[in-house]
Each structure stands twice: as structure tokens, then as C-alpha cells.
C-alpha positions, 0 to 999 in steps of 0.5 A: 364791681367797680365804681363805674359799673363795669364788672370786675375781672376777678373777685377781690379777697381782702375779707370774707364779708367784702368778697360775699358782698361783691359776689352778691352784687354780681349775681344780682346783676346777672339777670336777663332783660325784663327779668325784674318780675318773677312771673313769665310774660303772657307770650311765654305762658302761651308758648309753654302751653303749646309745647306741652302738646308736642312730642319734644323728644321725638321731634328732637330725634327727628331734627337730628336725623334731618340735620344728618342727611347727606345732600348732593355736593353742591346742595350740601355746600349751599346748605352749610354756607347758608346756615353759616351766614344766617347763624354768623359762623366764622368759617375761618376758624373751622379745621376743614373747608366747607367741602369736607363736611358731609352733612349739616350735622357734620359741620355743626359739630366741626372741630376748630383749627388748633390756634383758634382756641388757645388754652389760657392761664396755668395749671391752677387756672380753670378754663371755660369748658365751651363757647357761649355766653354766661348764664346764672352763676354764683354760690351754691346756697341752701342746696339751690342753684339759680335758673333766673331771678325768681326761679331756683332749683335743687342741686340734688335734683340736677345731680340725682344724688341728694347725699353728694349734692349736699357736699357742694354747699358753698361751692360755685356754680356757673351756667354757659349757653351755646347758640347755633353760631358757637363751636359745639364741642365741650372740654375739661376746665382742668386736668384730671380723670372722669371717674363717674358718668350719670345719664338722667333721662328727662324731657327736652324743653327749649333752653331759651327765654321760654324755658328759662322763665316758663319751666320750673327746674328746667335743667333738672328736668331736661335730659342731661349727662353729669360727668365727675372730673377728679382734678389732678393736684400739684405734687404733695398737695392735699387731694381734693375730696370732691370732683368738679361736676360738668353737666351737659344739658340737652334741649329741644331740637338737640339731636343728642349729647355725645361723649368723646370717650364713651358710647353713653348719649342722651335721648335714645329711644330706650331712655333709662337712667344710667350710672357708670363708675369708671374706676381704673378705666377712667380716662385722663384729660389734659386741661382743655381737652374735648370730652363731648359735643352737642348735636345742635346747641344747649347748655353746660353747667359747672359745679365746684366743691366748697373752699377749693375753687374760685370762679370769676363771676361775670354778668349774664350774657357776657361772651366767653370762649372755650379755653379762657380763664374763668377761675382758679384752684385755691392754695 
């Protein structure tokens, strides 16, 4: 971090000790307002109690159906324009005019004009998988990830695979939150093939201040899909032993998480854990290619193997857009 308090754009690497100190200083400032206490406020505790009383998964499915209702043309256009105005959506970025969308859900999962999200950097650069803001980010230490200050959760619970999780010790993790105004399709941070998909059924707690401060192990408890991206290496380079992990986390009022290349989805009525090893059927992706979308918003987590990548850590709440450089593959 620079002397004037502004975050560094990149982690300097004159030495391991200096780099660790810089990372620690960025992570220590990567906290939301009012996060100095490890205990949630009284209003958050009350909200959590009330949320325990409602069928969160059923409500989320219902919300998805309501958002997919097709209204008569004038009403549909008015609904979409009202939503866009209230949420602060930039209609100029949308690939289609408002009249082309048949429901609010159709608009919410809109595609953008190709020039709206240029893919930055070179093939060794990692790009943001989505629009949103930075959440907790840093090194994976002692098998734990940071939710917010005072709340950590195990990598093994997030991935549902303790043996695999232990191999990511010392790598980076980064959390990205999407809001209603954001573009809700998510993309690959690097070129490669998704060879494995895991669906972990669970609850659907809100991914906001209530959930972050009030629910232990939030991301490991919510519905989620883990995708394992085997990254294309330069010709002649040693093949990375571990893939990048992309975790699309569902939340309350998120109708579903859907994939662009597979029928696997979150929050079906028959919620059973699924693991798919795609093998030679694994689809290939170029850097920044879409691999899924949220029906309403939630969270993407990125995990990198140790000694292979470096993430440019940013303070919590920093805005990010899909396609912006967030790190790089090391030599």
C-alpha cells in the first residue's frame, strides 16, 4: 500500500517478506464499514432469527417464477424501465433494446454489446470473471478463507473435498459480489477447459450484511456450483497440477444459477449433490468467455493454486468489471 494510503494496483515482489507484509496490510483494510467487531449488530441478529422462520429456497424459486412472467408489451417495457431506473442499470450497454426482452428475468440476464466489456491484458493475465465489487480476498492460510473480519470458513467445506482443498494452501482467493444493477453473466478468468463440475445443495441465505455478519460459513452453506478450470499453458511450459476453482454461489431471491454448457443448475426441487467429471467432453473456453449466469444476483469466488498465480488484491468495495485484469500467471 502506498504512503498516501491508496491501494497498490499490483503486489510488489522485491522479497517474500515484503510481499507478505503488503498482502496483510491490504487484507486488513479489506473490511466493510462497522466491521471492527466480530459480533453482528442487534438488527442483524434479529433479521437472522426472522429468516430462520421462512422457507428461503421455496421463496427463491417463487421469485424466479415471478421475474419470468411475461406481461403485455407496454407493461413489460414499463416494468423493465422502472427496474433499470431504480437499480441504476446502464441501458446503453445492453445488446438488445428494451422492447426485445420478454420478461424481467430475460432483461436481468441480458447480454451486453461486445465493446462494453473488452478483455484486457495478455494470455498470462487473469481477468475478473464478473461485474461487481471486491469482497474479502487474500491468501489461503491454515485451510481457511475469510468471510468478513472475525468469520472464517474452511476451504474443505466450500469445495466439499478435503483432500483437494488441502492442495490449495498458500494460493489466493478472491470474492466478488454482484448487485442488481450489474451484468449477471459470469466468464472464465483464463483460457482453458472446465473438466469438473460439483453442485452442492444447501440453504439460500442472503449474501449481504445480514448473511455476511450473521451466518457462519455462509458460502459453504449456500447452494453453489464449483467449476474446475484447467488452464491452457504456454507451449513447453510445465502443466499446472491444479485447476483454477470458480464457485458460483446462490443466495436468497436468486431464482437459479445456470450454466452455458450444461443443464446443471442450483435450487431444483430435488436437491441432490452432483459431481460431473467431464473428461474428454470438457468444453474449451477462451479467456473471458461466458460459462454461466445468475437469475438475479449473488457471488463468485475464485481460488488459485499456490505458487502459480498472483492476484492484485483490492480493498473491499472496490468496483470491478468483467474483463479487467485482476492478476497474472507466474513464470
